[in-house]
N, C-alpha and C positions, 0 to 999 in steps of 0.2 A: 639332600633334594635336586644337587649341581649335577648337570650334563654339561659336558665340555662342549663350547660353542663350535659349529663348525663353519667354516667358509660354504655360501650357496653356490649352486653348481652355474653351468655357464645358462643367459641366459636364449632362450630355442628362436627358432625361425618367426622371424618380424610380422605383424598385424599387417592389414592394407595401410595405402596412405589414402588419407582424406584428401577431401579437394579442395582448390584454393577457394572457392566458395563454400561456405558453411554448408552443410547439408541441409539444417533446417531451413534456409534461405532455399537454398536448390530446390527441394522436395515443394516449396510454396510455390513455385516456380517453375516446373519442370518442362515446358512447354519453348517457351525462351534458351533453355538451355536443350533442351535438342537440336532446334532453329538452328545453334549458335554451331552443335557437335554437326550438322546435316552441312553448314558450307565450310565445313574442315577444321575448326577450333577445337584444337585438340585437346587441351585442357578441361573443356566442356565434355566432351566426349567420356574423359576419365571422371568427372564430377556425376553425367550420366550413368556411367556403369555403376559407381557407386551407390545410386536410386536404385535402379534395379537391382542389383546385389541387395539390397536393404527390403525392398517392397516401399519404399518412401515417396508417395506421391505419384505413383506409377507401380505394375502391377510387378510383384514381387518374380524376376527371371534370372536364375545362376548362370545359363548358358547364352542370353542377351549381353546382361554382366561382364563376360569373359571379352565376348565381342566386341564390345564398345573399349576397352581396356586394352584389346588388339588394334582398334584405331586408334586411340589415343598416342600408342607407343611407335606405331605407323608413322604417325604426324609431328612427333619429336618429344612427346611428352615424357619425362624420365619417370612419371610418378605411376603414369599407365602402363610402360613394362614392368616397375617393379608390384604392381597387384597384378598384372597377368601371370608375372612369377608364383605368385602365394597360391592363384589359383591352379597352376599347375603343381607347386608342388602338395597342394590340399587333394586335388582334382575334385575341385569346386565347378561345376558348369561344362568342365572339358575333363577329357582323360586323365587320372591321374601321370604327369612326368617329369620325372626328378631332371632327366638331362634339358629339356626345356624350361626348368625352372631355375634352373642354372643360367642358362642362356639367354633367357629375361633379365634377370636378377644381374648380368653382368652388365647389358646393354643398358639397363637404368643405371648402374655407378658410375658406367660411363660418360651417363649424360647430366651425371650430379645427382641422382637420390644415393642419399646416405642409406637409407632405409633397404636399398639396392646393395649396399655397402655390404651391409652389416647382413643381410640374407646370403651371399656368396661366401662371407667368413665364414656362418655359419656350414653351411655345405662343406666345405672344405675342411671344417673343422670336422665334421659328420662322417664325410667320406661320400655327401650322398648328392647323387649328378656329375661330379667330378672323382678325379682320383684324391685320395684324402691326403691331406699337406697343412701341417699346421704350420709352417712358415708363411704360407699363401694365407689363412684363415688370419695371421696376426697382423697381413700386411691389409686384409681389405676391416678387417676391425678397427686397425689404426684411422684407416679413412674415414671408417665414419667416425669414430671417435673428434679426431679432426674438425670433421665438417660438421661437429655438433649432437651426433647421433648419442646419445648417453648411452646405450646399452652396448655400443661397441666399446665404448670406455672402461665398460663393467668387466664385460667377456675377456679384454686384455689381462684390467685388476690380477681375473683370477688365474690366466695363464701365467703371470708373472709370479705368482702367490704357489704356485702347485707346479711353476717349471716344466709348461709343455712349449714345446717349440722353442723357448728363450731360458739361459741360464736363469734357476731360480734367483729371485729380487725381490725381498720386501717390501726394498723401498718405495719399487717401482711400482708392486702392486698398494702401494699405500696411495701413492701420488693419483695411480688411475682409477682407483676406488673415492679415493675422495673428488675426484674431477667427476666420476658419474654419479654419488651426493651431491655436490652441489648444481648439477640438471636437472636434480629430479628423480634419481633412481633409489628408491628406498634399499634395494637389496646391495648398494653402492653405500648406503650410509649404515649397514647392519655389518657388512664384511669390514669396515671401517674401523666398528668398535667392536668386533672381536679383535682386532690388529693392536689396539689401545689396552683392551684388557688386557693380550698377551704380551706387549710388547714387541710387537713382532714387526720391524721396519720404521717405528718410533718407539720413544722412551714409554712404559707401562704408566697408565695413568685410567685409574678407574672414571674417575670425574669425567676426564674427555669419551671415557668409553660409554658411560653411562647417555651422555648427551650424545651422540652418536645412536645408541641404542632406541632413545627416546626419540627422533628423527626419524628412525625408519619404524616403530611401533606407532606415529602419527600416522603413518602414512597407508595404516593399514599393514604392516609383513609382524604375521604373528611372532616370528621366530624373535624381531626387534623385542616385545610385550615380553616374552616369555625370559629373555636376555635380564629386563629390567626387573622383573620380579626375582631371578636368583641375586640381581646386585642390588634390590631392597631388603631381601634375606641377611646373606652374609656380609655385603659390606656397609649398608647404609643402617639395618639393624631397623627397620620400617615395615613392621610385620602389613602392618593396614596397605600399606602401598603396593607392597608385595602381591598380597591377596587381590588388588584390582589391576594389576599387572597382569597377574595367572590369569584373571578371570577374562581378560581382555583378549590373552593367547588366546585359550582356549575355545573362547567366540569366533578366534580368525582362524582355526582350523588344526592348532597346535596340540596333539596329543598330550606330549609332556605337559603344560600349560594345563592340562585337565587333571592330568593324575596327579599332581604338586597342590594344584588349589582343592581336590580331593585330601588330602594330608593335610591341608588347614583346617577343611571342616571338620575332619576328623579330630583334631587336635585343640581346636577351638583355639587356634592360634591368628591372630590378626583378624578374628571375624567370628560371628557365633558359631559357637560348637552345634553340628547336625551330622548324625551319623547315615543319615538317607541321602541329605546330597552327597556326600563324601564316597556312597556308596554309586551313585549313579553318576557321580564323575569319573571314579576308578572305571567302570564299564565301560564310558565314552571312551575314554583313555585305551584300553585295550581293546575294543574295537576298532581302534584306529589303528593299532599296531604296537604301542606303548608298553612293555614288558615290564616296566616297573607298574604301571595301571594294573597288567592282568594280575601280578603279584599280590599288589594289595587287595585287588579282589578275592583272588584266593584267602587270603589272609582271615577277611572279613568271614566269608563263608566256610569257614573253619572253626571260629571263636565264634560266630553267630553276632558278630554285632551291627546293629541296624538295620539285619538280617536274621530269617531263620538259620541255623545251622545245616552246614551240608556240605560233608566229607566228601561226596561224590562230583560236587560244583567246585569245592575248593581244587580237588585234583586236577578237574577243566583245564581251569583259567591258573593253574601252577606250571602244567602240562604246556599250553600255549605261552607262557613266559617262556620255559625251555624251547621251545621250537623258534622262537625270537631270538635265541644266542644268548639268554641271561643265564650267567650258570646259578643265578640266587632261585631261578625256578626248579630249574631242574633237583637244585639239594631238597628244596622246601618239596617237590614231588614226591621224592626217595623217603623221604622222613616220614611223612602222610601214610604214603601208600606202604613202608614195612613196618610201622607203629613205632618208628623210632623219636627222640627226641633231640 
């Protein structure tokens, strides 16, 4: 059942920056916020822009939101600059323009917005709106991380783990992943779990790996839940707990979690045996692109376990697994097609 866990990819472009005033409070009293903005309070203009963007207390209006973020930025509010950068990056309320997105993200970063620094790091990493430059990306991620923006710490961890723009360094990857995890970034916790499980940058320690996977899972990270299932299956040897974590992984969008849970239902391992549920889980996994789920579904169609036998359907799912570059899918397809055993 084990699938070797991989590090998550980079966090992508950051979201809009919230106002100093809580959105719910601002929505309850939009008129005072409007008045403050009209009097030149830049932070109030940013707050008002968010209200127009979300349609809270005012009629939703993306163009008006963009104009208010510009006014906030012109007035010296770094969050307004960051938000305007996001609007340009995504083409919300204004024409999409990566160059402008980079310009306003830079202005935000220069003004002390760590989200602006993080977003500029993403743009340098991807070569979006600026010339691609990993060293610049690292610099802006480091500024964001030092300023408390944990996504910057997370991305630095990935760059050190994979040797992107810096010499590959597992110890540094661990340090930045830990900083991200400590700041509440569940992907950082997941990556830290991977590194403890593999002994990369830290002494191999299944107990620590389990703890960090649990933090990730509790924070809604489906991969963390999946890897907990693997740990409980193969290390803790507690199939009841394993099934519970595979279920959480599956519910959270992990196709592999669905596939492994299906196997447990089929075998009655740690859970009441149920062929129908197994079939449904294999189908869910396969539909989401998990080759092993497709193979399992092909096998139940071939033998007719929990479903009416159907060689044509079995070939279909073996073929899909083969298309997903799973050699066993290709092998099963060829054997069934030719009648070989």
